[in-house]
N, C-alpha and C positions, 0 to 999 in steps of 0.2 A: 778355530778350536776343534771343530768337527773333523777337519782334514788331519790335524795332528793326531787325534784319537784313532782315526781310520788307519793311519800309518802304523801306529802302535799295535792295533789289532791285526793288521795284515802281516806284520813282522812276527807275530806269534801263531799264525794260522797253519799249524803243522798238517792238518787234514788237507788243505788246499795244496800244500807242497807235495804230499803223497799222491794226490790225484794228478797233479802236474807231471810227476815223474812217470806215471803209468799211462798217461794219455798220448795220443798221436800229436805230432807237431802242429797240426791245424787246430786242434782243440786247445792246446797249450798257448797258442798264439794270443788268444783273447786275455788270458791271465797275464801274459807278458806285456801286453799293451797297458793294462792297468798298473802293473809294477813299474814299467818304464815311465808312465806319467807321474808316479810318486817320486821317482828319482829326479825327474825334471823339476817337480814342485819343490823338493828340498834344495836343489841347486839354485833356483832363481829366488828362493826366499818366500815363496807363497805358503809353504808348509814349514813351520818352525817347530820341530819336535825335539824332545830331549835326546841325549846321547843313547839312552837305552833303546828308544824306539828306532833310532837310526841304525844302531848295532843289530837289532832284530831284523830290520829290513835287509841289511847286508848279509847277515848270517843265513837267513832263510832263502833269499831270492837272488843273490849275486851270481851264484853258480848256475842257477836255472836261467838267468838272463843270458849268460854266456852260451848256454846250449841253444837258445832261441834267437840269438842275435842275427843269424843268417836269414831266418824267416822274417824277422822284423825289418831287415834292410830291404828285402825283396817286396814285401807287402806292407807298406808304411801306414796306410789308413790315417793320413794326416799327422803322423808321428815324425818329428824331426830327429833322426837317429843320432846326429851329432850332439844334439841337446841331451838325449838319453845317455849316450856314452859319457859325456862330460858330467852329467848328473850322477851317474854311477861312481865315477872317479872322485867327484867332489864330496859325495856322501861318505865314501870310504875314507877320504883324507880328513874328515872331521872327527873320526874315531881315534881312540888312543893307539899308539904305535903297536902295542901287543896284538891288536885286532888286525893289523895290516898283514902280518906275516902269513897266516893261513890263506888269506884271500889271494895274495900275490903268488903263493905256491900253486894255488888252484889255477890262476891265470896262466902261469908258466906251463902247467900241464896241458892246457888247451892250445896254447900258441907256440 
């Protein structure tokens, strides 16, 4: 229950997102590790939060994770990047279709 609440809070934390956007990649790295672990937790079912919390996580952090994916792949710190990437995709796919379009458009912009 605590993990679910944490995901909900993390998905609404606009101040952290603003700090993330202004910080150097090495500082952002730590925030991205926490976010990556949340996506993995949702994927494997350890964190079972509602659709609104998952949507908040995707809305606030998906784009930022794409920005930092290179750093995360180089300096894993015990993070299984395949699990993180699958967790991001799995979390996105649990949302309603109308939420998919903006995220996919953002992905296409990056890749």
